[in-house]
C-alpha positions, 0 to 999 in steps of 0.5 A: 234828797237834801243830801244830794244838794251840794253834789248837784249844785256844784255843776259848772258852766265854766271851769275854775281857775286854779291858783297856780294858773292864776299866778302864772297868767297874772305874772305874764300879763304884768310883764307884757301888758301896756303900762296903764294906770287904772284906779285903785281902792285907796292906794295912790298909783305911781305917776311914772313908769316904775323903774327896773329896780322896783319891778325886780323888787316886786317880782322878788316879793311875789316869788317869796309870797307864792313860795310861802303860800304853797307851804302854808306859811301864811303870815310870811306870805301875807307880809310878802304880798303886802310889800308887793302891793306897796311897790306896785299897787296897780297889779292884781296878783297880790290882792288875789292872794291877800284876800284869801290870807286875810280871810283865813286869818279871820280879818274879814273886813280887811279881806273884803276891802282887798276884794274891792281893791282887786275889782278896782285894779282888775275891773273884769267881771269874768276874771272875778267870777273865775277867782270866786270859783277857785275860792269855792274849790278851796272851800272858801264859799263865803269869800267866793260869794263876795267875788261873785257879788263884785262881778255882778256889780261890774256886769249885772248881765253876766249870767255865770256870776248870777248862777254861781252866786245863786248856787252858793246861796242854795248850798248854804240853805238860803233857798229864797235868795238862791232861787232869785239869783238863778232865776235872774241867770235864766232870764239873762240866758234861758238856755243854761242847763246848770241853772235849770238843774239848780232850780229843779233841785231847789224846787224839789226841796220846797215841795214844788215838784211839778216846777222841779220836773219842768226845769229838770226836763228842760236841763236834759233837753239842753244837755242830755248827758246830765246823768245827775239830772236824769237820776233826780228826775226819775226819783221824783217820778218814783216819789210821785208813784209815776212808775212808768215815767220813772222806769223810762227815765231810769232805762234811758239813764242806764243806756247812757251811763251803763257803769252807774250803779245808782241808776241800776239800783233806782231802776230795780226799785221802780221795777219792784214797785211795778211788780216786775220782780225778776227784772228788778232782781236782774238790775239789783244784781247788776248794780252790785256787780258794778259796786260790791259795797253798795249795801243799800242795793243788797238790802233792797234786793233781800227785802224783795226776796223776802216779799217773794218768800225766798228766805234762803236767797235773801240770807245768801244776799245778806251774808254777802252784804256782811262780807262786803261790809267787812272790807269797808263801811260802804255808803252809809257806814254803821247804819248799813250793818244794822239794817243788814243784820236786822233783815238777816234776822227776819230772813232766818226767822222766815226760814225757820232758824230761830236761834240764828234769827235771835243772834242777828237781831240781838246784834242789831239792837246792840249796835242801835238800841232804839231799833223798834223793828228788831225789838219787836221781832226779838220779843216774838221770837223769845215768846215762841221759845218760852223765854218770857222775861226776855220777851217782856223786855223787848216787847216793852222796849218795842212798844215805847218806840212805837212798834205795833206789839199790843197783840203780843203783850196781850198774849204774854199776859195770858202765859206769864206774870207781867214783870214790875 
């Protein structure tokens, strides 16, 4: 479930503030606010109201900076915003851009000094929290974390900043600090569904499943439409073998989010493990109707059909999977094609079509030479067709990969000389 962490922890309680909107708001604020003199982080403030000429020069530099920034002429933008700071050191907008520009240029210390300067001229924790979220949306997570820390320094009881900092730690794999920050967010604001969600995901990674389930259930009680949370909760039940609870959870998810193919797929898996095979088939097919390139669903459907000794139905499903894969790699790229061909080989073998089975299994091992199962099945097929040299080659490879082929090797020794 680790692969889901980034997607799930990026849930937001508040929206982010895009750069363009931040610029517009700051300019409007500059033109209309009362002229106060807040403290800065180093630069002296003008003692008197700036002249019209200074204001015009400042706005001209801001326009140049924003125009250069938009076309990624970052050095030019940096010079313009630095000039704007010299003209009006108490205005927040240039610092907002300069922090990012310095960071992108690798001048982290200068960027952090700029963050502190922005916090000094705009000591508003909510504003800094939103700026941090905007940076995260621009994939500047470490810089965003500095803004969350400044917001917390200004307002230690701001749960949103605590949550955002904790979630950022979690996304970087720092579970301990991430959990501590999210727990603090919940201490400040217990009815915070995204924070309960984040803790549920983090505890899952730590193997603390019961605590994870408790937080995910609390998140759903507060916000029943969190489809990601309900899906993850169902998967936890499934992993624990709590099939009735998993089925109920996925059924509710299907009712609330009918177009969600993954929910249908997970419900099908739960039904299959419960032995409700026809119900599982219906849900697999519905998942594939919703998303034809959902190769994992096709593979699981074919596997169930093979377990039900319906090889021709499995062949049909897997051939459809190959056709869908030809239009695109699907969720997991080449690995899907390997598994599709592997199971198609097994289906042909079960259906009494050995040549077709060999063709598909050879294609699987060409794409993935360490596929133990494909080597094992190939060794048996070649043994049955008296192609003993090939049977030996694949049997030895399967054995080296840990596949259980000891009985086959004994049988090969009875009918052929073991190659050196």
